[in-house]
N, C-alpha and C positions, 0 to 999 in steps of 0.2 A: 906372452906377457900382457897383463891388462894395462892399458893406458889410463892415466889420470884424467878425470873429467875436467873440462876447461872451466875456469872461474866464471861465476855468474856475471852478466853484463854490469849489474849495479855495483859489484865489488870493484870493478875496474874504474867505474866512474867516481867511486868514493876513495880512490887511492890517496888523494890530497885531503888534508884536514881543512876545516873552515872555521874561522874566528869571526864572530859577530860582534861589532863595535857600534853600539848606539851613541850618537853624537848630537850635541846641541850646537848652537852658533856662537856660544860665549867662549872667550879665552880661558875661562875658569876650568872648562872641561878638556882642554887640549892636553893635560898632563898624561892621559891615558893612550894618546895616540903613539908616542914613541914606544910605549910599553907594547902596544899592539904590533908595532913594526918589528920589535925585537923578538916577540913570541913567534910571530909568522916566520921570521928567518930561522929561529932555533928549531921549529917543528916542521919546516917546509909547508907552511899552510897558507891558504888564501885568506884575504880579509874581505869581509862584507860590512860596509859602512851603512848605518841606518839612521835616518832622521825621521822622527814622528811628529807630524802636524797635529794640532789639537782637534781638528775636524778632518773628515775625509776630503781629499782633494776633489775639486769639481772638474768635470770634463769640459773641454773647450778652452776658455781663456785662463791663462796662468794667473795665480794670485801672487801679490808681492811676497808673502811669507814663503810659498813654495819656490819662487824664483831665487830669493836669498839662500834658501837651504840648497838648491841645486848648484848655485854658483860656488857656495862654500865647499860643498862636497867635491866639486870639480878640482879645486885646488888641493885638497887633501889627497884625492886619488892620484893626481899628477905627482905629488911628492912621494907617495908610497910606491908607485910604479917605478919611479926614477931610483928608488932604493932596492929595487929587485923584487918587490912584493906584489904579487897579482892581486888587484883590488877592484872590487865593484862597489857601487853605491845604489841605495834605494831610498826613496821617499814614500812614506806611508802616512795615512791619517787614522786617527782614532785614539782611544785611551792608551796612554804611554806604555804602562807595564804589560797590558794585555797584548798590545801590538808587537812589543819586543818578544814576548813569549811565542805568539803566533809565528813570527818570522824565524825564530830559532828552530821551531818544530818543522816548519815547511822547508827550510833550507838545510835541515839536518846539521846544525851548528855543533861543533865539538868543544867550544869554548865561547863564553860571553865575557867581554871585558866592559865593565861599568865604572863610572865615577861614583865613589862612595858619597853618601849624603853627608852634608855639613851641618844639618840641623842638630840642635841639642837633643840628647837621648829622650828627654821628657816630651818634647814636641813630637819626635818621631813616633813614640808610643801612642800619642793621641791621634795624629792624622796619618801616620805611616809614611813611607817614601817609596819611590819607584824601585830603588835598589833592593829594599826589603822584600817587596812583592815579587820581583824577579828571582831573587835568591830562593824564596820559598817554594817556587812552582817551576823553576828552570829544568828543562830535560837534559841539561849537561852542566859541567862545572862552570862556576862564575868567579871571575877574578875582579876584586874591587880595588880601584886605585884611588888614593886620596887626592882630590883636586888641589891645585896650587892656589891658595887664597890670594896671594900677591898678584896673580894674573888678572883678577877682576873680571867684570862681565864684558868689557870692551864697549866701543861706542855704538849708538843706535844704528848708524849707518856702517856698512862694511868699508874697511880701509883698503885701497889698492896696494899700499905698501905692505900691509899684513898678508894680503892675498898672494903677492908675488913672493913674499918670504916662505909661505907654505909651498907654492907650486915649484919653486927651485929655478933651474936654468930656463931662460925664455929667449925667444927671437921675437922681433917686432915686424909686423907686416906693414906695408905701405897704407896710407890713409885711403878710405873709400867712403862714398856716400851710401847711406843706408837708412831705411825706416825702421825704427826700433820700437818695440812695445814698451810702454812706460813701466809696466809692472817688472820688466826685466832690468831696469836701471836700479841697481841695489846698493850703490856705494859711491864714494868720492875719491878723487886723487888729491891728497894733501889737505882735505878739510873735513875728514870723517869725524874728527874730535871736536869740530866747532859747531856742527849742525845736528838737528834732531832728525827723527825718522821721516819727516815730511820735507826734507831738504832745506828747511829753514833754521835760522839760529834759535836756540831755546828762548822762551819768552823773557827769562831773567836777563838775557844778554842781548836781546833784540833791540835795535836802535830804530829811530823814526824813519830814517832813510831806507831801511830794509823793507818796512811795510809799504812805503810809498813807491819804491821800485817794483816790488811785487804787484802793486795794485795796477801800475802802468802796464806791466806785461800781461797781467790777467785780463785787463780791458782789451788790449790789442789782440790777444789770442781769441777772446770771446767775439771780437768783430770779424775774425777771420783773416786778420793781417798776417802776412808771411814774414816771419822773423828769421833771423840767421839760424842756421842749423847748430844744434848743441854739439859739443866736442866730447866724445866718449872714448874711453879705453875699454877693450873687451878682453876678458880672460875666461876661458870656458864659456859657460852660458850666461855669465853675468856681465853687466855693463856699469862703468864707473865714470862719473862726471868730472871731466877736466874743465870745461867752461860751459856755463848754462845752468847753474843750480837754480836760479829763480824761474827759468823757463820750465824746468822739470817740476818744481813746486806748483806753478801755475797749472801745468797740464794735469797734475794729480787733483788739485782743487776743482777743475773743470770736468773731471772724469774722462779726459782725453785718453784714447787708447794707444796712440803712437805718436812719435815725434820724428821729424827729419833730423838726421845726425851725420856727423863726419866721424867714422869710427877707425880707430887704430887697434888691430887685434894682436895680442901677445900669445904665442904658441909655446906650450911646454916642449922641451927638447930632451926627453928621457934618453939616457944612454950615450949622448953626444960628449965629445970632449969639451971641457969648459975651462975658462980662465978668469981670474978675478979682475974686475974693473971697478975701482972706487969702492971696494967693500961688497960688490955683488958679483954674481956669476952670470955670464951670458954664453950663448952658443958660439963656438969658434967658426963653424962652417954652416952659415945660414943657407937655406934653400933659395932658389931663384925667386925674386920678388920679395925677399925678407931682408930686414936691416937689423943690425945688432942694436940691442937695447942698452941705453945709458943708465947710470944709477938713478934710482927713484928719489924724489925729493923727501926730506924728512917731514913727518907729520908736524903740524904747528904745536900740538901738545903731544908729547911723547907718551905712548902707552907703557904700562908695566912690562917688564922683560917677559917674553914668551917662552915657555918650556920647549918650544920647538928649537930654540937656539942653543939649548944646553950643550949639544954635541958639536956645535959649530958647523952643521951641515946645511943650514938653511939660509942662503944669502938673500939679499935685497936686490930686486931689479926694478927698473922704472922707466921713466920718460926722458928723452928730450921732448919739449913741447912740439907737437906736430905743426905743420904749416896750417894756417886757417884757410879753409876752403868753403866759402860762404856763397850761397846763391844770391842773386840781385835782391835787394830789399825794396819792397813796395811802400812800406810804411815810412812816414816822415818824422814820427814822434821819437822821444827818447827810448821808448820801449823797443823800437825797432833796431836800435843799435847794439844792445847787449842785455844780459840778464841771465 
């Protein structure tokens, strides 16, 4: 009796389907993420998240836009993995539509899930849209999901509360001293809706003492004075400012590459038993050296409801304020005390 030939190696490798989901950083586009999760579950597919930078990423030092994208993707990956969906993430640079199509071909995507354009039909006819360009040339089916207008675009800085809502159950590590690249500091704890992308209040709301305080800190840092370490929360590859927004703003103005910091890292706990605490979920059985996370503080200006919360699966996790661990201060001026 003649035996059947064994299947080709590439056939075994392609046993699972792959869904490509291009994502931006705005809450407006998050509507398609629960759709991607449900499709992956229904078809037993893996998800590939793709963020496209306007220009190709430079080798060496990470740029703020790339750091923000990678930090955002970390939280989405953590959520989908916790939901039982195998997920990868990639950051690419180049023309958006062309880059999406290249990734779909190279990764042999079985489905692309895109946010539909909200531009009026007349405007789309004149300047086109990414969705139209992808649909016209895609090597696989494309599912268009209408964005939720009420979600808005979100704040210029990433919000730690929103990041923890996406990531799900977390545990909190003990504080540690660390030198952190300024470009990787991409958000704020509790002040994301008050500050602009430069970690300063917008000009229309800025007060005189804000500029004076920043000037004192800027001068102290320019003179090489040692200021207290900034206090940061880490989630994935992103860092969020708990204390020291003025110091981060001054470092960016000076082109400083790194800052001394006291870092508290929050670690996703996919697959662990969880329980509600104050409206959030935290891990019940932390690893050695980890502490349970308490509820996050509410943002001072509440963002529009996120589509992630529609199914009630995305809790908020956050801080207690970690103990201040500051090195001895050499400077004697006001700038050396805080910022």
